[in-house]
DORO-796386 format. One record per atom (N, C-alpha, C): atom name; residue number from 1; x, y, z. Coordinates in steps of 0.001 Angstrom, whole numbers, always signed. Example, Ala and Ser with C-alpha at 12.3 -4.5 7.8 and 13.67 -1.06 7.14 Angstrom:
2
atom = N&seq = 1&xx = +13190&yy = -5690&zz = +7800 $
atom = CA&seq = 1&xx = +12300&yy = -4500&zz = +7800 $
atom = C&seq = 1&xx = +13200&yy = -3300&zz = +7800 $
atom = N&seq = 2&xx = +12850&yy = -2250&zz = +7080 $
atom = CA&seq = 2&xx = +13670&yy = -1060&zz = +7140 $
atom = C&seq = 2&xx = +12900&yy = +30&zz = +7870 $
//
This chain:
79
atom = N&seq = 1&xx = +108536&yy = +120543&zz = +29364 $
atom = CA&seq = 1&xx = +107983&yy = +120542&zz = +30731 $
atom = C&seq = 1&xx = +109007&yy = +119660&zz = +31507 $
atom = N&seq = 2&xx = +109481&yy = +120213&zz = +32638 $
atom = CA&seq = 2&xx = +110388&yy = +119550&zz = +33500 $
atom = C&seq = 2&xx = +109734&yy = +118852&zz = +34667 $
atom = N&seq = 3&xx = +110137&yy = +117726&zz = +35047 $
atom = CA&seq = 3&xx = +109481&yy = +117078&zz = +36105 $
atom = C&seq = 3&xx = +110378&yy = +117096&zz = +37281 $
atom = N&seq = 4&xx = +110137&yy = +117840&zz = +38331 $
atom = CA&seq = 4&xx = +110844&yy = +118032&zz = +39536 $
atom = C&seq = 4&xx = +110098&yy = +117201&zz = +40652 $
atom = N&seq = 5&xx = +110968&yy = +116472&zz = +41399 $
atom = CA&seq = 5&xx = +110339&yy = +115824&zz = +42590 $
atom = C&seq = 5&xx = +110588&yy = +116531&zz = +43850 $
atom = N&seq = 6&xx = +109675&yy = +116480&zz = +44702 $
atom = CA&seq = 6&xx = +109899&yy = +117165&zz = +46036 $
atom = C&seq = 6&xx = +110563&yy = +116076&zz = +46916 $
atom = N&seq = 7&xx = +111668&yy = +116477&zz = +47498 $
atom = CA&seq = 7&xx = +112272&yy = +115573&zz = +48462 $
atom = C&seq = 7&xx = +112273&yy = +116145&zz = +49868 $
atom = N&seq = 8&xx = +111118&yy = +116415&zz = +50302 $
atom = CA&seq = 8&xx = +110972&yy = +117057&zz = +51668 $
atom = C&seq = 8&xx = +110780&yy = +115947&zz = +52791 $
atom = N&seq = 9&xx = +110662&yy = +116317&zz = +53987 $
atom = CA&seq = 9&xx = +110561&yy = +115351&zz = +54994 $
atom = C&seq = 9&xx = +109485&yy = +114388&zz = +55030 $
atom = N&seq = 10&xx = +108456&yy = +114692&zz = +54317 $
atom = CA&seq = 10&xx = +107257&yy = +113792&zz = +54353 $
atom = C&seq = 10&xx = +107182&yy = +112770&zz = +53217 $
atom = N&seq = 11&xx = +108235&yy = +112863&zz = +52253 $
atom = CA&seq = 11&xx = +108283&yy = +112000&zz = +51233 $
atom = C&seq = 11&xx = +109022&yy = +110684&zz = +51609 $
atom = N&seq = 12&xx = +109698&yy = +110676&zz = +52721 $
atom = CA&seq = 12&xx = +110576&yy = +109509&zz = +52943 $
atom = C&seq = 12&xx = +109698&yy = +108394&zz = +53482 $
atom = N&seq = 13&xx = +110262&yy = +107133&zz = +53639 $
atom = CA&seq = 13&xx = +109514&yy = +105959&zz = +54030 $
atom = C&seq = 13&xx = +109057&yy = +106116&zz = +55448 $
atom = N&seq = 14&xx = +109617&yy = +106884&zz = +56296 $
atom = CA&seq = 14&xx = +109223&yy = +107037&zz = +57632 $
atom = C&seq = 14&xx = +108835&yy = +108592&zz = +57942 $
atom = N&seq = 15&xx = +107846&yy = +108764&zz = +58701 $
atom = CA&seq = 15&xx = +107526&yy = +110107&zz = +59087 $
atom = C&seq = 15&xx = +108612&yy = +110587&zz = +60210 $
atom = N&seq = 16&xx = +108754&yy = +111868&zz = +60319 $
atom = CA&seq = 16&xx = +109776&yy = +112370&zz = +61235 $
atom = C&seq = 16&xx = +109591&yy = +111856&zz = +62681 $
atom = N&seq = 17&xx = +108347&yy = +111652&zz = +63129 $
atom = CA&seq = 17&xx = +108214&yy = +111266&zz = +64498 $
atom = C&seq = 17&xx = +108510&yy = +109701&zz = +64670 $
atom = N&seq = 18&xx = +108325&yy = +108904&zz = +63656 $
atom = CA&seq = 18&xx = +108812&yy = +107605&zz = +63708 $
atom = C&seq = 18&xx = +110384&yy = +107381&zz = +63746 $
atom = N&seq = 19&xx = +110929&yy = +108355&zz = +62972 $
atom = CA&seq = 19&xx = +112353&yy = +108234&zz = +62848 $
atom = C&seq = 19&xx = +112971&yy = +108725&zz = +64064 $
atom = N&seq = 20&xx = +112388&yy = +109863&zz = +64657 $
atom = CA&seq = 20&xx = +112921&yy = +110298&zz = +66062 $
atom = C&seq = 20&xx = +112780&yy = +109185&zz = +67094 $
atom = N&seq = 21&xx = +111583&yy = +108567&zz = +67067 $
atom = CA&seq = 21&xx = +111417&yy = +107522&zz = +68037 $
atom = C&seq = 21&xx = +112273&yy = +106358&zz = +67940 $
atom = N&seq = 22&xx = +112557&yy = +105874&zz = +66671 $
atom = CA&seq = 22&xx = +113506&yy = +104753&zz = +66456 $
atom = C&seq = 22&xx = +114879&yy = +105177&zz = +66763 $
atom = N&seq = 23&xx = +115306&yy = +106383&zz = +66557 $
atom = CA&seq = 23&xx = +116564&yy = +106903&zz = +66970 $
atom = C&seq = 23&xx = +116728&yy = +106909&zz = +68590 $
atom = N&seq = 24&xx = +115662&yy = +107293&zz = +69195 $
atom = CA&seq = 24&xx = +115799&yy = +107414&zz = +70596 $
atom = C&seq = 24&xx = +115778&yy = +105988&zz = +71100 $
atom = N&seq = 25&xx = +115167&yy = +105110&zz = +70603 $
atom = CA&seq = 25&xx = +115137&yy = +103682&zz = +71102 $
atom = C&seq = 25&xx = +116443&yy = +103015&zz = +70904 $
atom = N&seq = 26&xx = +117033&yy = +103316&zz = +69726 $
atom = CA&seq = 26&xx = +118360&yy = +102854&zz = +69413 $
atom = C&seq = 26&xx = +119409&yy = +103387&zz = +70337 $
atom = N&seq = 27&xx = +119264&yy = +104577&zz = +70722 $
atom = CA&seq = 27&xx = +120246&yy = +105236&zz = +71525 $
atom = C&seq = 27&xx = +120213&yy = +104741&zz = +73011 $
atom = N&seq = 28&xx = +118963&yy = +104249&zz = +73381 $
atom = CA&seq = 28&xx = +118899&yy = +103818&zz = +74739 $
atom = C&seq = 28&xx = +119573&yy = +102358&zz = +74880 $
atom = N&seq = 29&xx = +119524&yy = +101642&zz = +73824 $
atom = CA&seq = 29&xx = +120129&yy = +100365&zz = +73852 $
atom = C&seq = 29&xx = +119304&yy = +99309&zz = +74534 $
atom = N&seq = 30&xx = +117929&yy = +99613&zz = +74834 $
atom = CA&seq = 30&xx = +117019&yy = +98647&zz = +75453 $
atom = C&seq = 30&xx = +116067&yy = +98176&zz = +74428 $
atom = N&seq = 31&xx = +115605&yy = +96999&zz = +74622 $
atom = CA&seq = 31&xx = +114609&yy = +96410&zz = +73677 $
atom = C&seq = 31&xx = +113168&yy = +96949&zz = +74118 $
atom = N&seq = 32&xx = +112243&yy = +96893&zz = +73253 $
atom = CA&seq = 32&xx = +110907&yy = +97310&zz = +73672 $
atom = C&seq = 32&xx = +110373&yy = +96558&zz = +74838 $
atom = N&seq = 33&xx = +110623&yy = +95253&zz = +74974 $
atom = CA&seq = 33&xx = +110164&yy = +94548&zz = +76148 $
atom = C&seq = 33&xx = +110754&yy = +95068&zz = +77447 $
atom = N&seq = 34&xx = +112210&yy = +95370&zz = +77427 $
atom = CA&seq = 34&xx = +112795&yy = +95908&zz = +78615 $
atom = C&seq = 34&xx = +112246&yy = +97352&zz = +78917 $
atom = N&seq = 35&xx = +111967&yy = +98195&zz = +78042 $
atom = CA&seq = 35&xx = +111401&yy = +99459&zz = +78252 $
atom = C&seq = 35&xx = +110026&yy = +99263&zz = +78751 $
atom = N&seq = 36&xx = +109219&yy = +98354&zz = +78274 $
atom = CA&seq = 36&xx = +107898&yy = +98074&zz = +78737 $
atom = C&seq = 36&xx = +107962&yy = +97679&zz = +80244 $
atom = N&seq = 37&xx = +108857&yy = +96701&zz = +80529 $
atom = CA&seq = 37&xx = +108943&yy = +96310&zz = +82054 $
atom = C&seq = 37&xx = +109401&yy = +97451&zz = +82916 $
atom = N&seq = 38&xx = +110381&yy = +98272&zz = +82350 $
atom = CA&seq = 38&xx = +110779&yy = +99419&zz = +83199 $
atom = C&seq = 38&xx = +109617&yy = +100398&zz = +83484 $
atom = N&seq = 39&xx = +108798&yy = +100611&zz = +82411 $
atom = CA&seq = 39&xx = +107671&yy = +101549&zz = +82597 $
atom = C&seq = 39&xx = +106648&yy = +100883&zz = +83605 $
atom = N&seq = 40&xx = +106485&yy = +99540&zz = +83530 $
atom = CA&seq = 40&xx = +105580&yy = +98888&zz = +84416 $
atom = C&seq = 40&xx = +106035&yy = +99032&zz = +85920 $
atom = N&seq = 41&xx = +107299&yy = +98831&zz = +86087 $
atom = CA&seq = 41&xx = +107848&yy = +98936&zz = +87470 $
atom = C&seq = 41&xx = +107720&yy = +100430&zz = +87945 $
atom = N&seq = 42&xx = +107894&yy = +101367&zz = +87190 $
atom = CA&seq = 42&xx = +107711&yy = +102806&zz = +87473 $
atom = C&seq = 42&xx = +106260&yy = +103023&zz = +87971 $
atom = N&seq = 43&xx = +105419&yy = +102455&zz = +87170 $
atom = CA&seq = 43&xx = +103971&yy = +102704&zz = +87485 $
atom = C&seq = 43&xx = +103472&yy = +102036&zz = +88719 $
atom = N&seq = 44&xx = +103992&yy = +100865&zz = +88999 $
atom = CA&seq = 44&xx = +103667&yy = +100177&zz = +90272 $
atom = C&seq = 44&xx = +104239&yy = +100838&zz = +91502 $
atom = N&seq = 45&xx = +105540&yy = +101339&zz = +91235 $
atom = CA&seq = 45&xx = +106142&yy = +102197&zz = +92466 $
atom = C&seq = 45&xx = +105264&yy = +103364&zz = +92694 $
atom = N&seq = 46&xx = +104823&yy = +104079&zz = +91703 $
atom = CA&seq = 46&xx = +103986&yy = +105272&zz = +92004 $
atom = C&seq = 46&xx = +102734&yy = +104829&zz = +92618 $
atom = N&seq = 47&xx = +102143&yy = +103744&zz = +92139 $
atom = CA&seq = 47&xx = +100951&yy = +103214&zz = +92826 $
atom = C&seq = 47&xx = +101075&yy = +102876&zz = +94170 $
atom = N&seq = 48&xx = +102173&yy = +102196&zz = +94614 $
atom = CA&seq = 48&xx = +102537&yy = +101952&zz = +95984 $
atom = C&seq = 48&xx = +102724&yy = +103115&zz = +96792 $
atom = N&seq = 49&xx = +103338&yy = +104105&zz = +96203 $
atom = CA&seq = 49&xx = +103548&yy = +105371&zz = +97072 $
atom = C&seq = 49&xx = +102184&yy = +106009&zz = +97315 $
atom = N&seq = 50&xx = +101301&yy = +105983&zz = +96330 $
atom = CA&seq = 50&xx = +100007&yy = +106636&zz = +96604 $
atom = C&seq = 50&xx = +99231&yy = +105869&zz = +97653 $
atom = N&seq = 51&xx = +99331&yy = +104473&zz = +97516 $
atom = CA&seq = 51&xx = +98688&yy = +103653&zz = +98591 $
atom = C&seq = 51&xx = +99202&yy = +103903&zz = +100002 $
atom = N&seq = 52&xx = +100539&yy = +104176&zz = +100114 $
atom = CA&seq = 52&xx = +101102&yy = +104333&zz = +101327 $
atom = C&seq = 52&xx = +100722&yy = +105733&zz = +101948 $
atom = N&seq = 53&xx = +100632&yy = +106691&zz = +100982 $
atom = CA&seq = 53&xx = +100160&yy = +107998&zz = +101368 $
atom = C&seq = 53&xx = +98698&yy = +108108&zz = +101888 $
atom = N&seq = 54&xx = +97911&yy = +107157&zz = +101205 $
atom = CA&seq = 54&xx = +96497&yy = +107190&zz = +101636 $
atom = C&seq = 54&xx = +96218&yy = +106591&zz = +102931 $
atom = N&seq = 55&xx = +97177&yy = +105644&zz = +103395 $
atom = CA&seq = 55&xx = +97040&yy = +104993&zz = +104564 $
atom = C&seq = 55&xx = +97923&yy = +105493&zz = +105771 $
atom = N&seq = 56&xx = +98767&yy = +106557&zz = +105487 $
atom = CA&seq = 56&xx = +99694&yy = +106910&zz = +106407 $
atom = C&seq = 56&xx = +98926&yy = +107536&zz = +107717 $
atom = N&seq = 57&xx = +97751&yy = +107985&zz = +107615 $
atom = CA&seq = 57&xx = +96988&yy = +108596&zz = +108910 $
atom = C&seq = 57&xx = +96817&yy = +107318&zz = +109896 $
atom = N&seq = 58&xx = +96913&yy = +106141&zz = +109534 $
atom = CA&seq = 58&xx = +96711&yy = +105068&zz = +110363 $
atom = C&seq = 58&xx = +97893&yy = +104799&zz = +111331 $
atom = N&seq = 59&xx = +99086&yy = +105290&zz = +110901 $
atom = CA&seq = 59&xx = +100271&yy = +105160&zz = +111779 $
atom = C&seq = 59&xx = +100231&yy = +106137&zz = +113114 $
atom = N&seq = 60&xx = +100856&yy = +105534&zz = +114095 $
atom = CA&seq = 60&xx = +100962&yy = +106474&zz = +115296 $
atom = C&seq = 60&xx = +101640&yy = +107784&zz = +114972 $
atom = N&seq = 61&xx = +101206&yy = +108719&zz = +115775 $
atom = CA&seq = 61&xx = +101706&yy = +110137&zz = +115513 $
atom = C&seq = 61&xx = +103242&yy = +110300&zz = +115734 $
atom = N&seq = 62&xx = +103854&yy = +109619&zz = +116494 $
atom = CA&seq = 62&xx = +105312&yy = +109737&zz = +116774 $
atom = C&seq = 62&xx = +106174&yy = +108700&zz = +116049 $
atom = N&seq = 63&xx = +105700&yy = +108073&zz = +115075 $
atom = CA&seq = 63&xx = +106401&yy = +107070&zz = +114325 $
atom = C&seq = 63&xx = +107285&yy = +107842&zz = +113292 $
atom = N&seq = 64&xx = +108521&yy = +107346&zz = +113081 $
atom = CA&seq = 64&xx = +109340&yy = +107965&zz = +112103 $
atom = C&seq = 64&xx = +108766&yy = +107831&zz = +110733 $
atom = N&seq = 65&xx = +108034&yy = +106853&zz = +110316 $
atom = CA&seq = 65&xx = +107471&yy = +106667&zz = +109159 $
atom = C&seq = 65&xx = +106514&yy = +107740&zz = +108759 $
atom = N&seq = 66&xx = +105702&yy = +108184&zz = +109783 $
atom = CA&seq = 66&xx = +104618&yy = +109317&zz = +109647 $
atom = C&seq = 66&xx = +105380&yy = +110619&zz = +109531 $
atom = N&seq = 67&xx = +106386&yy = +110911&zz = +110349 $
atom = CA&seq = 67&xx = +106989&yy = +112201&zz = +110369 $
atom = C&seq = 67&xx = +107965&yy = +112432&zz = +109206 $
atom = N&seq = 68&xx = +108191&yy = +111297&zz = +108424 $
atom = CA&seq = 68&xx = +108994&yy = +111434&zz = +107256 $
atom = C&seq = 68&xx = +110526&yy = +111254&zz = +107550 $
atom = N&seq = 69&xx = +111040&yy = +111190&zz = +108699 $
atom = CA&seq = 69&xx = +112350&yy = +110954&zz = +109044 $
atom = C&seq = 69&xx = +112965&yy = +109684&zz = +108620 $
atom = N&seq = 70&xx = +112091&yy = +108676&zz = +108437 $
atom = CA&seq = 70&xx = +112548&yy = +107227&zz = +108136 $
atom = C&seq = 70&xx = +112730&yy = +107086&zz = +106626 $
atom = N&seq = 71&xx = +112438&yy = +108117&zz = +105842 $
atom = CA&seq = 71&xx = +112450&yy = +107994&zz = +104444 $
atom = C&seq = 71&xx = +113592&yy = +108818&zz = +103753 $
atom = N&seq = 72&xx = +114157&yy = +108226&zz = +102677 $
atom = CA&seq = 72&xx = +115171&yy = +109110&zz = +102034 $
atom = C&seq = 72&xx = +114547&yy = +110006&zz = +101062 $
atom = N&seq = 73&xx = +115359&yy = +110697&zz = +100302 $
atom = CA&seq = 73&xx = +114814&yy = +111735&zz = +99484 $
atom = C&seq = 73&xx = +114019&yy = +111120&zz = +98251 $
atom = N&seq = 74&xx = +114353&yy = +109837&zz = +97867 $
atom = CA&seq = 74&xx = +113646&yy = +109200&zz = +96792 $
atom = C&seq = 74&xx = +112407&yy = +108424&zz = +97308 $
atom = N&seq = 75&xx = +112111&yy = +108567&zz = +98583 $
atom = CA&seq = 75&xx = +110951&yy = +107868&zz = +99164 $
atom = C&seq = 75&xx = +111140&yy = +106444&zz = +99717 $
atom = N&seq = 76&xx = +112317&yy = +105970&zz = +99712 $
atom = CA&seq = 76&xx = +112506&yy = +104668&zz = +100305 $
atom = C&seq = 76&xx = +112732&yy = +104658&zz = +101687 $
atom = N&seq = 77&xx = +112323&yy = +103558&zz = +102366 $
atom = CA&seq = 77&xx = +112295&yy = +103507&zz = +103897 $
atom = C&seq = 77&xx = +113793&yy = +103143&zz = +104290 $
atom = N&seq = 78&xx = +114268&yy = +103861&zz = +105253 $
atom = CA&seq = 78&xx = +115684&yy = +103726&zz = +105757 $
atom = C&seq = 78&xx = +115479&yy = +102637&zz = +106995 $
atom = N&seq = 79&xx = +116315&yy = +101649&zz = +106947 $
atom = CA&seq = 79&xx = +116301&yy = +100541&zz = +107982 $
atom = C&seq = 79&xx = +117705&yy = +100373&zz = +108432 $
//
């Protein structure tokens, strides 16, 4: 009786998803803490954009901020 071992993708020390995630993290060159802070900044910017949109009705009708002419394509205010 011969004993053959299966050497498929699930027998390794890491699952395929962990290996892909660690490869992606290594390719970006950022630490977990840096990626966390970047994600936090992105979330806060989205929240600020939502807050501004909720209160835009309070601006005067002819203001450039309300008409959108004072904003760039990425949503930043032009000064």
